[in-house]
ROGUTOR-489989 format. One line per 10 residues: number of its first residue (from 1); for each residue x, y, z of N, C-alpha, C, O. Coordinates in pm, whole numbers, always signed. Example, Ala and Ser with C-alpha at 12.3 -4.5 7.8 and 13.67 -1.06 7.14 Angstrom:
// residues 2
1 = +1319/-569/+780/+1230/-450/+780/+1320/-330/+780/+1424/-332/+846 | +1285/-225/+708/+1367/-106/+714/+1290/+3/+787/+1341/+114/+804
***
This chain:
// residues 117
1 = +11422/+11100/+8336/+11381/+11152/+8467/+11239/+11088/+8495/+11150/+11084/+8410 | +11226/+11043/+8616/+11098/+10973/+8655/+11046/+11037/+8782/+11120/+11070/+8874 | +10914/+11053/+8783/+10842/+11104/+8901/+10721/+11024/+8921/+10663/+10971/+8826 | +10679/+11014/+9049/+10559/+10945/+9088/+10489/+11013/+9199/+10553/+11074/+9285 | +10356/+11004/+9201/+10275/+11067/+9308/+10148/+10981/+9330/+10098/+10914/+9240 | +10102/+10987/+9453/+9980/+10919/+9492/+9895/+11019/+9577/+9947/+11098/+9656 | +9771/+11009/+9556/+9677/+11100/+9628/+9549/+11027/+9666/+9494/+10951/+9586 | +9504/+11048/+9784/+9373/+10989/+9830/+9258/+11064/+9751/+9250/+11187/+9753 | +9175/+10988/+9686/+9065/+11049/+9613/+8971/+11124/+9708/+8915/+11227/+9672 | +8956/+11074/+9829/+8868/+11142/+9930/+8925/+11282/+9960/+8847/+11374/+9985
11 = +9053/+11301/+9958/+9110/+11435/+9982/+9064/+11531/+9875/+9024/+11644/+9905 | +9071/+11487/+9749/+9032/+11572/+9639/+8879/+11597/+9647/+8832/+11708/+9621 | +8805/+11496/+9682/+8654/+11510/+9695/+8620/+11617/+9803/+8532/+11701/+9782 | +8691/+11612/+9916/+8666/+11709/+10028/+8702/+11850/+9980/+8628/+11946/+10004 | +8815/+11862/+9914/+8859/+11998/+9870/+8763/+12051/+9765/+8731/+12170/+9766 | +8716/+11967/+9674/+8622/+12011/+9573/+8488/+12048/+9633/+8424/+12143/+9589 | +8446/+11975/+9732/+8322/+12005/+9800/+8326/+12134/+9876/+8229/+12209/+9878 | +8441/+12163/+9940/+8459/+12281/+10019/+8477/+12406/+9928/+8418/+12511/+9953 | +8559/+12392/+9825/+8603/+12508/+9746/+8540/+12515/+9606/+8553/+12615/+9536 | +8473/+12406/+9566/+8408/+12405/+9435/+8495/+12428/+9316/+8607/+12378/+9307
21 = +8443/+12506/+9224/+8512/+12536/+9100/+8647/+12603/+9118/+8740/+12581/+9040 | +8656/+12685/+9220/+8782/+12756/+9253/+8897/+12652/+9275/+9010/+12671/+9231 | +8862/+12546/+9342/+8961/+12441/+9369/+9010/+12380/+9238/+9131/+12365/+9218 | +8919/+12344/+9149/+8957/+12286/+9018/+9037/+12382/+8940/+9134/+12340/+8878 | +9004/+12510/+8937/+9080/+12610/+8862/+9215/+12643/+8914/+9295/+12709/+8848 | +9242/+12593/+9039/+9376/+12613/+9104/+9482/+12531/+9028/+9598/+12571/+9020 | +9441/+12415/+8971/+9540/+12331/+8903/+9496/+12271/+8772/+9575/+12199/+8710 | +9373/+12297/+8724/+9328/+12241/+8598/+9287/+12356/+8498/+9232/+12458/+8538 | +9316/+12334/+8375/+9274/+12431/+8273/+9126/+12398/+8240/+9072/+12296/+8284 | +9064/+12486/+8162/+8923/+12463/+8118/+8907/+12329/+8043/+8813/+12253/+8067
31 = +9006/+12303/+7950/+9000/+12179/+7879/+9013/+12054/+7970/+8946/+11953/+7950 | +9098/+12065/+8067/+9110/+11950/+8160/+8985/+11932/+8250/+8945/+11820/+8282 | +8925/+12046/+8291/+8802/+12036/+8369/+8692/+11967/+8284/+8615/+11886/+8335 | +8687/+12000/+8158/+8586/+11939/+8071/+8596/+11788/+8054/+8496/+11722/+8027 | +8718/+11731/+8070/+8734/+11589/+8053/+8748/+11514/+8187/+8735/+11392/+8191 | +8774/+11587/+8298/+8784/+11521/+8428/+8649/+11526/+8498/+8620/+11615/+8577 | +8570/+11428/+8466/+8429/+11428/+8515/+8413/+11365/+8659/+8319/+11398/+8731 | +8503/+11281/+8695/+8489/+11213/+8826/+8602/+11257/+8919/+8706/+11306/+8875 | +8576/+11236/+9052/+8676/+11275/+9147/+8804/+11188/+9130/+8914/+11235/+9158 | +8788/+11067/+9084/+8903/+10977/+9061/+8987/+11037/+8949/+9110/+11042/+8961
41 = +8926/+11082/+8841/+8998/+11138/+8729/+9066/+11269/+8773/+9182/+11294/+8740 | +8995/+11351/+8846/+9056/+11477/+8895/+9176/+11454/+8983/+9277/+11523/+8971 | +9167/+11354/+9074/+9279/+11314/+9159/+9395/+11262/+9072/+9512/+11290/+9098 | +9361/+11185/+8968/+9467/+11138/+8878/+9538/+11247/+8809/+9660/+11241/+8791 | +9466/+11349/+8767/+9527/+11461/+8697/+9620/+11537/+8794/+9731/+11579/+8758 | +9572/+11554/+8918/+9653/+11621/+9019/+9782/+11543/+9044/+9890/+11602/+9048 | +9772/+11412/+9061/+9887/+11325/+9084/+9979/+11329/+8965/+10101/+11325/+8984 | +9929/+11338/+8846/+10014/+11340/+8730/+10099/+11465/+8719/+10216/+11461/+8682 | +10037/+11578/+8754/+10110/+11706/+8753/+10220/+11708/+8863/+10331/+11758/+8843 | +10184/+11652/+8978/+10281/+11643/+9087/+10395/+11545/+9044/+10513/+11570/+9071
51 = +10361/+11442/+8980/+10468/+11345/+8932/+10564/+11410/+8835/+10685/+11389/+8842 | +10505/+11493/+8741/+10590/+11568/+8647/+10681/+11661/+8716/+10799/+11673/+8680 | +10629/+11731/+8818/+10714/+11824/+8897/+10819/+11755/+8969/+10927/+11813/+8984 | +10801/+11636/+9015/+10901/+11556/+9081/+11003/+11505/+8981/+11122/+11505/+9013 | +10964/+11463/+8863/+11054/+11423/+8758/+11151/+11535/+8719/+11268/+11512/+8691 | +11096/+11657/+8719/+11179/+11773/+8691/+11269/+11813/+8799/+11366/+11884/+8777 | +11239/+11767/+8920/+11322/+11788/+9038/+11303/+11925/+9107/+11384/+11969/+9188 | +11190/+11990/+9069/+11165/+12120/+9125/+11038/+12135/+9207/+11018/+12234/+9277 | +10949/+12032/+9195/+10819/+12043/+9258/+10737/+12151/+9194/+10778/+12214/+9097 | +10615/+12172/+9252/+10534/+12283/+9204/+10595/+12406/+9260/+10602/+12422/+9382
61 = +10640/+12497/+9173/+10721/+12615/+9215/+10718/+12718/+9113/+10639/+12711/+9019 | +10805/+12818/+9129/+10820/+12922/+9025/+10874/+12860/+8895/+10849/+12913/+8787 | +10947/+12750/+8904/+10999/+12684/+8790/+10897/+12600/+8712/+10907/+12583/+8590 | +10797/+12548/+8786/+10698/+12464/+8725/+10561/+12483/+8794/+10544/+12447/+8911 | +10467/+12538/+8723/+10331/+12557/+8778/+10240/+12443/+8721/+10272/+12376/+8623 | +10128/+12429/+8790/+10029/+12326/+8745/+9992/+12347/+8598/+9959/+12251/+8528 | +9997/+12471/+8553/+9951/+12500/+8418/+10064/+12482/+8308/+10042/+12508/+8190 | +10179/+12440/+8352/+10285/+12409/+8255/+10272/+12270/+8201/+10349/+12231/+8113 | +10179/+12195/+8247/+10148/+12065/+8199/+9997/+12055/+8162/+9911/+12077/+8248 | +9966/+12023/+8043/+9829/+12013/+7993/+9799/+11865/+7971/+9860/+11802/+7884
71 = +9706/+11807/+8047/+9671/+11665/+8032/+9549/+11655/+7943/+9453/+11730/+7953 | +9559/+11556/+7855/+9447/+11527/+7758/+9438/+11378/+7739/+9525/+11303/+7783 | +9333/+11333/+7673/+9316/+11191/+7640/+9333/+11169/+7496/+9291/+11250/+7413 | +9397/+11055/+7461/+9409/+11021/+7316/+9284/+10950/+7272/+9189/+10936/+7348 | +9284/+10903/+7147/+9163/+10839/+7095/+9128/+10706/+7161/+9019/+10652/+7141 | +9219/+10656/+7236/+9190/+10530/+7317/+9163/+10557/+7461/+9156/+10467/+7544 | +9147/+10691/+7492/+9123/+10738/+7624/+9240/+10727/+7720/+9222/+10734/+7842 | +9359/+10710/+7665/+9477/+10708/+7751/+9522/+10849/+7777/+9512/+10936/+7691 | +9574/+10872/+7903/+9622/+11009/+7935/+9753/+11041/+7862/+9843/+10958/+7849 | +9758/+11164/+7816/+9877/+11216/+7753/+9909/+11352/+7812/+9822/+11412/+7876
81 = +10030/+11405/+7795/+10056/+11535/+7849/+10133/+11620/+7745/+10216/+11570/+7670 | +10100/+11749/+7745/+10172/+11841/+7662/+10238/+11943/+7758/+10167/+12009/+7834 | +10367/+11956/+7757/+10437/+12053/+7839/+10447/+12191/+7775/+10454/+12203/+7652 | +10448/+12293/+7856/+10462/+12427/+7800/+10595/+12444/+7732/+10689/+12369/+7762 | +10607/+12540/+7640/+10735/+12567/+7572/+10843/+12608/+7673/+10961/+12575/+7657 | +10801/+12679/+7777/+10895/+12723/+7882/+10964/+12602/+7944/+11087/+12601/+7960 | +10885/+12499/+7978/+10936/+12380/+8042/+11024/+12299/+7944/+11132/+12251/+7981 | +10978/+12286/+7822/+11057/+12214/+7722/+11192/+12279/+7705/+11294/+12210/+7700 | +11196/+12411/+7696/+11322/+12487/+7678/+11408/+12487/+7804/+11527/+12457/+7799 | +11347/+12521/+7917/+11432/+12534/+8043/+11485/+12399/+8094/+11590/+12394/+8157
91 = +11413/+12292/+8066/+11459/+12162/+8117/+11505/+12073/+8003/+11537/+11956/+8026 | +11509/+12124/+7881/+11559/+12051/+7765/+11489/+11917/+7744/+11553/+11813/+7729 | +11356/+11921/+7744/+11274/+11803/+7739/+11248/+11761/+7594/+11207/+11844/+7514 | +11271/+11637/+7558/+11242/+11589/+7426/+11108/+11517/+7417/+11039/+11522/+7315 | +11071/+11447/+7528/+10943/+11368/+7531/+10897/+11357/+7671/+10975/+11356/+7766 | +10762/+11348/+7683/+10702/+11338/+7818/+10589/+11233/+7804/+10507/+11238/+7712 | +10589/+11143/+7898/+10484/+11037/+7904/+10431/+11030/+8042/+10505/+11051/+8138 | +10302/+11001/+8055/+10240/+10982/+8186/+10157/+10858/+8184/+10115/+10811/+8077 | +10131/+10802/+8302/+10030/+10699/+8319/+9960/+10734/+8451/+10021/+10786/+8544 | +9833/+10704/+8454/+9747/+10733/+8566/+9661/+10608/+8598/+9611/+10542/+8507
101 = +9646/+10577/+8729/+9559/+10464/+8766/+9490/+10505/+8895/+9543/+10586/+8972 | +9371/+10449/+8920/+9304/+10470/+9046/+9230/+10343/+9083/+9168/+10275/+9000 | +9239/+10313/+9215/+9181/+10198/+9270/+9194/+10205/+9425/+9287/+10264/+9479 | +9099/+10143/+9493/+9112/+10137/+9638/+9109/+10274/+9707/+9160/+10287/+9818 | +9051/+10376/+9643/+9041/+10506/+9703/+9164/+10594/+9679/+9176/+10700/+9739 | +9254/+10550/+9593/+9376/+10629/+9565/+9391/+10645/+9413/+9347/+10562/+9334 | +9453/+10753/+9376/+9498/+10777/+9238/+9650/+10786/+9240/+9707/+10850/+9328 | +9713/+10724/+9145/+9855/+10725/+9133/+9890/+10759/+8991/+9819/+10724/+8897 | +10003/+10829/+8978/+10051/+10866/+8845/+10201/+10858/+8842/+10269/+10881/+8942 | +10251/+10825/+8726/+10397/+10822/+8704/+10425/+10905/+8578/+10346/+10905/+8483
111 = +10537/+10974/+8580/+10577/+11056/+8466/+10719/+11017/+8430/+10804/+10999/+8517 | +10743/+11005/+8299/+10880/+10981/+8248/+10907/+11094/+8147/+10835/+11112/+8049 | +11014/+11167/+8176/+11053/+11281/+8092/+11191/+11243/+8033/+11283/+11203/+8104 | +11202/+11259/+7901/+11326/+11231/+7833/+11393/+11359/+7792/+11334/+11447/+7728 | +11517/+11367/+7831/+11598/+11494/+7799/+11639/+11483/+7653/+11656/+11374/+7599 | +11655/+11600/+7591/+11707/+11603/+7450/+11856/+11581/+7444/+11910/+11567/+7334 | +11923/+11577/+7558/+12070/+11548/+7558/+12100/+11403/+7532/+12217/+11364/+7529
***
C-alpha cells in the first residue's frame, strides 16, 4: 500500500503562528514536537501522517488518527515511523516505511505499508 502527500510549508507556518502550541498538539506527540524544530520539518511530519492515512485507504478518521503514527529519526537522521498496535492489528501491517523531503516551499512525504498477508 502506497500513500503520498504534499503540503505548503507556508500553510503550516501560518497555522502555527495563529494557533501556536495548540496547533502542533493537534497532530504531533511531545516526542515529535521535540525533534520537529523547523516549519519545514513540521510540514514534513504532517505530510507523512497524511500519506500513511492514504496508504491505509481511510484518511484521517475514526480508523486512523494522527497519533496512530509516531515519527522519529534514526541515528542517520532519517525519518522512521512506528504505528500503533491498533493500526498494525486492524490493517494487518507487517512493515511501514516513510520518506520526507522539502524544497521550494513544499514538504512531500511518501509511505509504503506492507501487509502481513
